VEXLOLO-143961 format. One record per residue (C-alpha): residue number from 1; x, y, z; residue in one letter. Coordinates in nm, 3 decimals. Layout:
N
pt seq:NUM; c1:X; c2:Y; c3:Z; type:A
...
// end
This chain:
300
pt seq:1; c1:-2.098; c2:-0.990; c3:-0.197; type:X
pt seq:2; c1:-2.236; c2:-0.648; c3:-0.271; type:X
pt seq:3; c1:-1.961; c2:-0.397; c3:-0.318; type:X
pt seq:4; c1:-1.974; c2:-0.059; c3:-0.488; type:X
pt seq:5; c1:-1.842; c2:0.292; c3:-0.484; type:X
pt seq:6; c1:-2.153; c2:0.410; c3:-0.301; type:X
pt seq:7; c1:-2.080; c2:0.172; c3:-0.013; type:X
pt seq:8; c1:-1.716; c2:0.279; c3:-0.012; type:X
pt seq:9; c1:-1.786; c2:0.654; c3:-0.006; type:X
pt seq:10; c1:-2.033; c2:0.610; c3:0.278; type:X
pt seq:11; c1:-1.742; c2:0.522; c3:0.506; type:X
pt seq:12; c1:-1.577; c2:0.830; c3:0.658; type:X
pt seq:13; c1:-1.245; c2:0.650; c3:0.697; type:X
pt seq:14; c1:-1.244; c2:0.562; c3:0.327; type:X
pt seq:15; c1:-1.316; c2:0.921; c3:0.225; type:X
pt seq:16; c1:-1.035; c2:1.051; c3:0.447; type:X
pt seq:17; c1:-0.794; c2:0.790; c3:0.310; type:X
pt seq:18; c1:-0.888; c2:0.869; c3:-0.050; type:X
pt seq:19; c1:-0.837; c2:1.242; c3:0.010; type:X
pt seq:20; c1:-0.487; c2:1.183; c3:0.151; type:X
pt seq:21; c1:-0.383; c2:0.948; c3:-0.131; type:X
pt seq:22; c1:-0.540; c2:1.168; c3:-0.401; type:X
pt seq:23; c1:-0.357; c2:1.476; c3:-0.266; type:X
pt seq:24; c1:-0.021; c2:1.296; c3:-0.275; type:X
pt seq:25; c1:-0.083; c2:1.154; c3:-0.623; type:X
pt seq:26; c1:-0.185; c2:1.497; c3:-0.756; type:X
pt seq:27; c1:0.125; c2:1.648; c3:-0.597; type:X
pt seq:28; c1:0.341; c2:1.393; c3:-0.779; type:X
pt seq:29; c1:0.161; c2:1.449; c3:-1.112; type:X
pt seq:30; c1:0.191; c2:1.828; c3:-1.093; type:X
pt seq:31; c1:0.547; c2:1.828; c3:-0.957; type:X
pt seq:32; c1:0.678; c2:2.051; c3:-1.242; type:X
pt seq:33; c1:0.422; c2:2.317; c3:-1.143; type:X
pt seq:34; c1:0.446; c2:2.283; c3:-0.764; type:X
pt seq:35; c1:0.828; c2:2.260; c3:-0.759; type:X
pt seq:36; c1:0.971; c2:2.403; c3:-1.080; type:X
pt seq:37; c1:1.329; c2:2.407; c3:-0.948; type:X
pt seq:38; c1:1.568; c2:2.120; c3:-1.019; type:X
pt seq:39; c1:1.570; c2:1.899; c3:-0.705; type:X
pt seq:40; c1:1.941; c2:1.825; c3:-0.760; type:X
pt seq:41; c1:2.041; c2:2.193; c3:-0.791; type:X
pt seq:42; c1:2.222; c2:2.370; c3:-0.509; type:X
pt seq:43; c1:2.002; c2:2.665; c3:-0.411; type:X
pt seq:44; c1:2.103; c2:2.756; c3:-0.055; type:X
pt seq:45; c1:2.340; c2:2.710; c3:0.234; type:X
pt seq:46; c1:2.412; c2:2.374; c3:0.393; type:X
pt seq:47; c1:2.132; c2:2.255; c3:0.627; type:X
pt seq:48; c1:1.943; c2:2.583; c3:0.613; type:X
pt seq:49; c1:1.626; c2:2.570; c3:0.834; type:X
pt seq:50; c1:1.280; c2:2.607; c3:0.678; type:X
pt seq:51; c1:1.219; c2:2.962; c3:0.552; type:X
pt seq:52; c1:0.985; c2:3.141; c3:0.312; type:X
pt seq:53; c1:1.233; c2:3.075; c3:0.032; type:X
pt seq:54; c1:1.282; c2:2.707; c3:0.122; type:X
pt seq:55; c1:0.965; c2:2.571; c3:0.281; type:X
pt seq:56; c1:1.127; c2:2.248; c3:0.408; type:X
pt seq:57; c1:1.483; c2:2.380; c3:0.447; type:X
pt seq:58; c1:1.789; c2:2.255; c3:0.260; type:X
pt seq:59; c1:2.010; c2:1.945; c3:0.268; type:X
pt seq:60; c1:2.379; c2:1.931; c3:0.354; type:X
pt seq:61; c1:2.455; c2:1.992; c3:-0.014; type:X
pt seq:62; c1:2.228; c2:2.299; c3:-0.014; type:X
pt seq:63; c1:1.950; c2:2.135; c3:-0.216; type:X
pt seq:64; c1:1.588; c2:2.233; c3:-0.160; type:X
pt seq:65; c1:1.415; c2:1.966; c3:0.051; type:X
pt seq:66; c1:1.070; c2:2.075; c3:-0.066; type:X
pt seq:67; c1:1.162; c2:2.020; c3:-0.432; type:X
pt seq:68; c1:1.312; c2:1.681; c3:-0.348; type:X
pt seq:69; c1:1.003; c2:1.587; c3:-0.148; type:X
pt seq:70; c1:0.764; c2:1.675; c3:-0.432; type:X
pt seq:71; c1:0.973; c2:1.516; c3:-0.708; type:X
pt seq:72; c1:1.062; c2:1.219; c3:-0.489; type:X
pt seq:73; c1:0.693; c2:1.135; c3:-0.457; type:X
pt seq:74; c1:0.684; c2:1.038; c3:-0.826; type:X
pt seq:75; c1:0.914; c2:0.731; c3:-0.821; type:X
pt seq:76; c1:0.818; c2:0.635; c3:-0.465; type:X
pt seq:77; c1:0.444; c2:0.628; c3:-0.537; type:X
pt seq:78; c1:0.490; c2:0.482; c3:-0.886; type:X
pt seq:79; c1:0.701; c2:0.191; c3:-0.762; type:X
pt seq:80; c1:0.473; c2:0.138; c3:-0.462; type:X
pt seq:81; c1:0.147; c2:0.131; c3:-0.656; type:X
pt seq:82; c1:0.284; c2:-0.063; c3:-0.954; type:X
pt seq:83; c1:0.449; c2:-0.321; c3:-0.730; type:X
pt seq:84; c1:0.139; c2:-0.351; c3:-0.513; type:X
pt seq:85; c1:-0.076; c2:-0.416; c3:-0.819; type:X
pt seq:86; c1:0.175; c2:-0.670; c3:-0.953; type:X
pt seq:87; c1:0.189; c2:-0.854; c3:-0.619; type:X
pt seq:88; c1:-0.190; c2:-0.863; c3:-0.597; type:X
pt seq:89; c1:-0.238; c2:-0.976; c3:-0.958; type:X
pt seq:90; c1:0.018; c2:-1.256; c3:-0.924; type:X
pt seq:91; c1:-0.115; c2:-1.375; c3:-0.589; type:X
pt seq:92; c1:-0.479; c2:-1.356; c3:-0.701; type:X
pt seq:93; c1:-0.423; c2:-1.559; c3:-1.019; type:X
pt seq:94; c1:-0.221; c2:-1.826; c3:-0.839; type:X
pt seq:95; c1:-0.473; c2:-1.844; c3:-0.554; type:X
pt seq:96; c1:-0.769; c2:-1.870; c3:-0.793; type:X
pt seq:97; c1:-0.612; c2:-2.148; c3:-1.000; type:X
pt seq:98; c1:-0.496; c2:-2.345; c3:-0.696; type:X
pt seq:99; c1:-0.824; c2:-2.307; c3:-0.507; type:X
pt seq:100; c1:-1.052; c2:-2.390; c3:-0.799; type:X
pt seq:101; c1:-0.879; c2:-2.683; c3:-0.963; type:X
pt seq:102; c1:-0.736; c2:-2.850; c3:-0.651; type:X
pt seq:103; c1:-0.556; c2:-3.183; c3:-0.686; type:X
pt seq:104; c1:-0.203; c2:-3.184; c3:-0.824; type:X
pt seq:105; c1:-0.228; c2:-2.826; c3:-0.946; type:X
pt seq:106; c1:-0.318; c2:-2.709; c3:-0.597; type:X
pt seq:107; c1:-0.045; c2:-2.924; c3:-0.439; type:X
pt seq:108; c1:0.222; c2:-2.789; c3:-0.676; type:X
pt seq:109; c1:0.122; c2:-2.424; c3:-0.639; type:X
pt seq:110; c1:0.078; c2:-2.463; c3:-0.262; type:X
pt seq:111; c1:0.430; c2:-2.607; c3:-0.237; type:X
pt seq:112; c1:0.571; c2:-2.312; c3:-0.432; type:X
pt seq:113; c1:0.373; c2:-2.069; c3:-0.218; type:X
pt seq:114; c1:0.496; c2:-2.224; c3:0.107; type:X
pt seq:115; c1:0.854; c2:-2.230; c3:-0.021; type:X
pt seq:116; c1:0.850; c2:-1.854; c3:-0.082; type:X
pt seq:117; c1:0.640; c2:-1.785; c3:0.227; type:X
pt seq:118; c1:0.888; c2:-1.930; c3:0.477; type:X
pt seq:119; c1:1.175; c2:-1.716; c3:0.347; type:X
pt seq:120; c1:1.208; c2:-1.384; c3:0.537; type:X
pt seq:121; c1:1.125; c2:-1.118; c3:0.279; type:X
pt seq:122; c1:1.336; c2:-0.823; c3:0.390; type:X
pt seq:123; c1:1.660; c2:-1.027; c3:0.438; type:X
pt seq:124; c1:1.594; c2:-1.191; c3:0.099; type:X
pt seq:125; c1:1.542; c2:-0.850; c3:-0.062; type:X
pt seq:126; c1:1.868; c2:-0.725; c3:0.090; type:X
pt seq:127; c1:2.051; c2:-1.038; c3:-0.031; type:X
pt seq:128; c1:1.918; c2:-1.008; c3:-0.387; type:X
pt seq:129; c1:1.988; c2:-0.636; c3:-0.396; type:X
pt seq:130; c1:2.343; c2:-0.690; c3:-0.271; type:X
pt seq:131; c1:2.408; c2:-0.931; c3:-0.559; type:X
pt seq:132; c1:2.259; c2:-0.686; c3:-0.808; type:X
pt seq:133; c1:2.452; c2:-0.391; c3:-0.664; type:X
pt seq:134; c1:2.292; c2:-0.051; c3:-0.715; type:X
pt seq:135; c1:1.941; c2:-0.116; c3:-0.845; type:X
pt seq:136; c1:1.692; c2:0.115; c3:-1.010; type:X
pt seq:137; c1:1.317; c2:0.144; c3:-0.950; type:X
pt seq:138; c1:1.231; c2:-0.127; c3:-1.205; type:X
pt seq:139; c1:1.472; c2:-0.377; c3:-1.049; type:X
pt seq:140; c1:1.340; c2:-0.296; c3:-0.700; type:X
pt seq:141; c1:0.983; c2:-0.344; c3:-0.822; type:X
pt seq:142; c1:1.070; c2:-0.681; c3:-0.979; type:X
pt seq:143; c1:1.251; c2:-0.808; c3:-0.670; type:X
pt seq:144; c1:0.968; c2:-0.709; c3:-0.436; type:X
pt seq:145; c1:0.694; c2:-0.846; c3:-0.663; type:X
pt seq:146; c1:0.859; c2:-1.187; c3:-0.708; type:X
pt seq:147; c1:0.911; c2:-1.236; c3:-0.334; type:X
pt seq:148; c1:0.591; c2:-1.093; c3:-0.183; type:X
pt seq:149; c1:0.294; c2:-1.261; c3:-0.356; type:X
pt seq:150; c1:0.240; c2:-1.570; c3:-0.130; type:X
pt seq:151; c1:0.029; c2:-1.396; c3:0.138; type:X
pt seq:152; c1:-0.230; c2:-1.285; c3:-0.115; type:X
pt seq:153; c1:-0.220; c2:-1.623; c3:-0.287; type:X
pt seq:154; c1:-0.293; c2:-1.806; c3:0.039; type:X
pt seq:155; c1:-0.591; c2:-1.586; c3:0.126; type:X
pt seq:156; c1:-0.732; c2:-1.604; c3:-0.228; type:X
pt seq:157; c1:-0.688; c2:-1.982; c3:-0.239; type:X
pt seq:158; c1:-0.873; c2:-2.030; c3:0.091; type:X
pt seq:159; c1:-1.165; c2:-1.810; c3:-0.018; type:X
pt seq:160; c1:-1.181; c2:-1.976; c3:-0.361; type:X
pt seq:161; c1:-1.198; c2:-2.322; c3:-0.202; type:X
pt seq:162; c1:-1.490; c2:-2.200; c3:0.010; type:X
pt seq:163; c1:-1.673; c2:-2.074; c3:-0.300; type:X
pt seq:164; c1:-1.606; c2:-2.348; c3:-0.555; type:X
pt seq:165; c1:-1.874; c2:-2.583; c3:-0.413; type:X
pt seq:166; c1:-2.145; c2:-2.317; c3:-0.377; type:X
pt seq:167; c1:-2.472; c2:-2.363; c3:-0.565; type:X
pt seq:168; c1:-2.412; c2:-2.097; c3:-0.829; type:X
pt seq:169; c1:-2.072; c2:-2.249; c3:-0.916; type:X
pt seq:170; c1:-2.223; c2:-2.597; c3:-0.941; type:X
pt seq:171; c1:-2.499; c2:-2.459; c3:-1.166; type:X
pt seq:172; c1:-2.239; c2:-2.291; c3:-1.389; type:X
pt seq:173; c1:-2.054; c2:-2.622; c3:-1.429; type:X
pt seq:174; c1:-2.378; c2:-2.804; c3:-1.510; type:X
pt seq:175; c1:-2.464; c2:-2.567; c3:-1.796; type:X
pt seq:176; c1:-2.119; c2:-2.625; c3:-1.942; type:X
pt seq:177; c1:-1.945; c2:-2.294; c3:-1.873; type:X
pt seq:178; c1:-1.565; c2:-2.312; c3:-1.924; type:X
pt seq:179; c1:-1.339; c2:-2.306; c3:-1.622; type:X
pt seq:180; c1:-1.184; c2:-1.970; c3:-1.709; type:X
pt seq:181; c1:-1.527; c2:-1.807; c3:-1.719; type:X
pt seq:182; c1:-1.632; c2:-1.961; c3:-1.387; type:X
pt seq:183; c1:-1.309; c2:-1.838; c3:-1.226; type:X
pt seq:184; c1:-1.308; c2:-1.483; c3:-1.360; type:X
pt seq:185; c1:-1.683; c2:-1.415; c3:-1.396; type:X
pt seq:186; c1:-1.845; c2:-1.618; c3:-1.116; type:X
pt seq:187; c1:-1.577; c2:-1.640; c3:-0.844; type:X
pt seq:188; c1:-1.358; c2:-1.332; c3:-0.892; type:X
pt seq:189; c1:-1.634; c2:-1.070; c3:-0.831; type:X
pt seq:190; c1:-1.702; c2:-1.229; c3:-0.493; type:X
pt seq:191; c1:-1.338; c2:-1.172; c3:-0.398; type:X
pt seq:192; c1:-1.337; c2:-0.796; c3:-0.461; type:X
pt seq:193; c1:-1.320; c2:-0.691; c3:-0.092; type:X
pt seq:194; c1:-1.041; c2:-0.943; c3:-0.031; type:X
pt seq:195; c1:-0.854; c2:-0.820; c3:-0.339; type:X
pt seq:196; c1:-0.895; c2:-0.463; c3:-0.213; type:X
pt seq:197; c1:-0.734; c2:-0.563; c3:0.117; type:X
pt seq:198; c1:-0.451; c2:-0.735; c3:-0.072; type:X
pt seq:199; c1:-0.389; c2:-0.433; c3:-0.295; type:X
pt seq:200; c1:-0.375; c2:-0.187; c3:-0.005; type:X
pt seq:201; c1:-0.153; c2:-0.411; c3:0.207; type:X
pt seq:202; c1:0.077; c2:-0.485; c3:-0.087; type:X
pt seq:203; c1:0.119; c2:-0.116; c3:-0.172; type:X
pt seq:204; c1:0.208; c2:-0.033; c3:0.188; type:X
pt seq:205; c1:0.457; c2:-0.320; c3:0.201; type:X
pt seq:206; c1:0.608; c2:-0.228; c3:-0.138; type:X
pt seq:207; c1:0.667; c2:0.135; c3:-0.036; type:X
pt seq:208; c1:0.822; c2:0.031; c3:0.297; type:X
pt seq:209; c1:1.040; c2:-0.234; c3:0.127; type:X
pt seq:210; c1:1.154; c2:0.010; c3:-0.141; type:X
pt seq:211; c1:1.237; c2:0.273; c3:0.120; type:X
pt seq:212; c1:1.425; c2:0.014; c3:0.326; type:X
pt seq:213; c1:1.640; c2:-0.093; c3:0.031; type:X
pt seq:214; c1:1.718; c2:0.265; c3:-0.069; type:X
pt seq:215; c1:1.784; c2:0.370; c3:0.290; type:X
pt seq:216; c1:2.039; c2:0.088; c3:0.318; type:X
pt seq:217; c1:2.214; c2:0.217; c3:0.006; type:X
pt seq:218; c1:2.096; c2:-0.030; c3:-0.259; type:X
pt seq:219; c1:1.907; c2:0.232; c3:-0.461; type:X
pt seq:220; c1:2.048; c2:0.476; c3:-0.714; type:X
pt seq:221; c1:2.166; c2:0.777; c3:-0.506; type:X
pt seq:222; c1:2.127; c2:1.006; c3:-0.810; type:X
pt seq:223; c1:1.756; c2:0.919; c3:-0.837; type:X
pt seq:224; c1:1.551; c2:1.143; c3:-0.606; type:X
pt seq:225; c1:1.305; c2:0.934; c3:-0.405; type:X
pt seq:226; c1:1.190; c2:0.945; c3:-0.046; type:X
pt seq:227; c1:1.416; c2:0.648; c3:0.027; type:X
pt seq:228; c1:1.729; c2:0.811; c3:-0.118; type:X
pt seq:229; c1:1.641; c2:1.132; c3:0.069; type:X
pt seq:230; c1:1.654; c2:0.934; c3:0.394; type:X
pt seq:231; c1:1.978; c2:0.766; c3:0.283; type:X
pt seq:232; c1:2.146; c2:1.100; c3:0.206; type:X
pt seq:233; c1:2.016; c2:1.255; c3:0.528; type:X
pt seq:234; c1:2.153; c2:0.965; c3:0.729; type:X
pt seq:235; c1:2.492; c2:0.991; c3:0.557; type:X
pt seq:236; c1:2.506; c2:1.363; c3:0.633; type:X
pt seq:237; c1:2.423; c2:1.305; c3:1.003; type:X
pt seq:238; c1:2.116; c2:1.528; c3:0.975; type:X
pt seq:239; c1:1.974; c2:1.428; c3:1.313; type:X
pt seq:240; c1:2.306; c2:1.478; c3:1.492; type:X
pt seq:241; c1:2.349; c2:1.832; c3:1.358; type:X
pt seq:242; c1:1.983; c2:1.914; c3:1.428; type:X
pt seq:243; c1:1.861; c2:1.923; c3:1.066; type:X
pt seq:244; c1:1.540; c2:1.739; c3:1.149; type:X
pt seq:245; c1:1.367; c2:1.869; c3:0.835; type:X
pt seq:246; c1:1.604; c2:1.668; c3:0.615; type:X
pt seq:247; c1:1.460; c2:1.343; c3:0.753; type:X
pt seq:248; c1:1.118; c2:1.477; c3:0.855; type:X
pt seq:249; c1:0.998; c2:1.557; c3:0.502; type:X
pt seq:250; c1:1.038; c2:1.210; c3:0.344; type:X
pt seq:251; c1:0.931; c2:1.042; c3:0.667; type:X
pt seq:252; c1:0.614; c2:1.254; c3:0.666; type:X
pt seq:253; c1:0.541; c2:1.150; c3:0.305; type:X
pt seq:254; c1:0.578; c2:0.781; c3:0.384; type:X
pt seq:255; c1:0.366; c2:0.819; c3:0.699; type:X
pt seq:256; c1:0.088; c2:0.998; c3:0.507; type:X
pt seq:257; c1:0.080; c2:0.726; c3:0.242; type:X
pt seq:258; c1:0.063; c2:0.462; c3:0.514; type:X
pt seq:259; c1:-0.214; c2:0.651; c3:0.696; type:X
pt seq:260; c1:-0.426; c2:0.696; c3:0.385; type:X
pt seq:261; c1:-0.390; c2:0.335; c3:0.276; type:X
pt seq:262; c1:-0.451; c2:0.209; c3:0.631; type:X
pt seq:263; c1:-0.781; c2:0.399; c3:0.645; type:X
pt seq:264; c1:-0.881; c2:0.237; c3:0.316; type:X
pt seq:265; c1:-0.772; c2:-0.101; c3:0.448; type:X
pt seq:266; c1:-0.994; c2:-0.062; c3:0.756; type:X
pt seq:267; c1:-1.286; c2:0.012; c3:0.525; type:X
pt seq:268; c1:-1.224; c2:-0.294; c3:0.311; type:X
pt seq:269; c1:-1.203; c2:-0.503; c3:0.629; type:X
pt seq:270; c1:-1.541; c2:-0.375; c3:0.743; type:X
pt seq:271; c1:-1.695; c2:-0.444; c3:0.401; type:X
pt seq:272; c1:-1.553; c2:-0.796; c3:0.391; type:X
pt seq:273; c1:-1.653; c2:-0.860; c3:0.754; type:X
pt seq:274; c1:-1.968; c2:-0.665; c3:0.851; type:X
pt seq:275; c1:-1.925; c2:-0.767; c3:1.216; type:X
pt seq:276; c1:-1.642; c2:-0.513; c3:1.236; type:X
pt seq:277; c1:-1.883; c2:-0.226; c3:1.168; type:X
pt seq:278; c1:-1.927; c2:-0.122; c3:1.531; type:X
pt seq:279; c1:-1.959; c2:0.249; c3:1.455; type:X
pt seq:280; c1:-2.334; c2:0.265; c3:1.371; type:X
pt seq:281; c1:-2.426; c2:0.031; c3:1.657; type:X
pt seq:282; c1:-2.223; c2:0.239; c3:1.901; type:X
pt seq:283; c1:-2.387; c2:0.559; c3:1.777; type:X
pt seq:284; c1:-2.734; c2:0.410; c3:1.824; type:X
pt seq:285; c1:-2.643; c2:0.292; c3:2.173; type:X
pt seq:286; c1:-2.517; c2:0.638; c3:2.270; type:X
pt seq:287; c1:-2.828; c2:0.802; c3:2.125; type:X
pt seq:288; c1:-3.058; c2:0.567; c3:2.317; type:X
pt seq:289; c1:-2.856; c2:0.621; c3:2.633; type:X
pt seq:290; c1:-2.892; c2:0.999; c3:2.606; type:X
pt seq:291; c1:-3.266; c2:0.965; c3:2.533; type:X
pt seq:292; c1:-3.314; c2:0.740; c3:2.838; type:X
pt seq:293; c1:-3.122; c2:0.985; c3:3.057; type:X
pt seq:294; c1:-3.346; c2:1.272; c3:2.944; type:X
pt seq:295; c1:-3.659; c2:1.064; c3:3.019; type:X
pt seq:296; c1:-3.530; c2:0.988; c3:3.369; type:X
pt seq:297; c1:-3.447; c2:1.355; c3:3.430; type:X
pt seq:298; c1:-3.794; c2:1.459; c3:3.308; type:X
pt seq:299; c1:-3.963; c2:1.202; c3:3.531; type:X
pt seq:300; c1:-3.766; c2:1.322; c3:3.832; type:X
// end
């Protein structure tokens, strides 16, 4: 399937999503320049509203919400993207091996996939985190990655099974190409749109799962992330006292990440399934409708 950056950048939704994600990533990278103050330092009064001095107000402890928002983007995005890539890599490899080889290998891997798939992820994450106690970003990433790969593995396995009997795969076997080369050179490039969907969905899920664990108190409260910001705001009854900015800032960050990745996900869906590309057809229909209306008005 033809897939390239030119096709991706032609989609307005993809461009908008990339701009949002790029802006957040650049904000996290240049956090020392954009927010030079220590996010854990007390710089103002308790729950001070947004002002020129404190763009997003202050927390109950008098800490600058803007500094915490900018610095909190670093671990939140890092864990989200790293975990999403790990989930996708694990699910893709398992799905490729199971779908290509079939037989006992497929049966064994499919059994393992189904065993993990039927377990509710969020309750399992909470259970594992409760046994581990307070967990850091690396532990959260490991827990999420090891419990969230089956969905990608199932989709990759199904697509690989549909491709393994195609003519170009049969020709590759006949000329004696090794299995690893057929899997990673012949089959894998045809799964790029599907892998893109898996990556985007996994990143969204990883960020939401990380935020959920930290909001419930399983993260390190001394580590500034968007999840711990929500946890501290909830503990300080920010909504009850009217300090909406304490919760609004991290919630806005999570929502923007979700929006940007969702726009990319829609684009990957349209690339993988061209029937979803209704935009150009609708534009042509509207243009023809307007042209026909003008012709009727001119004839009258």
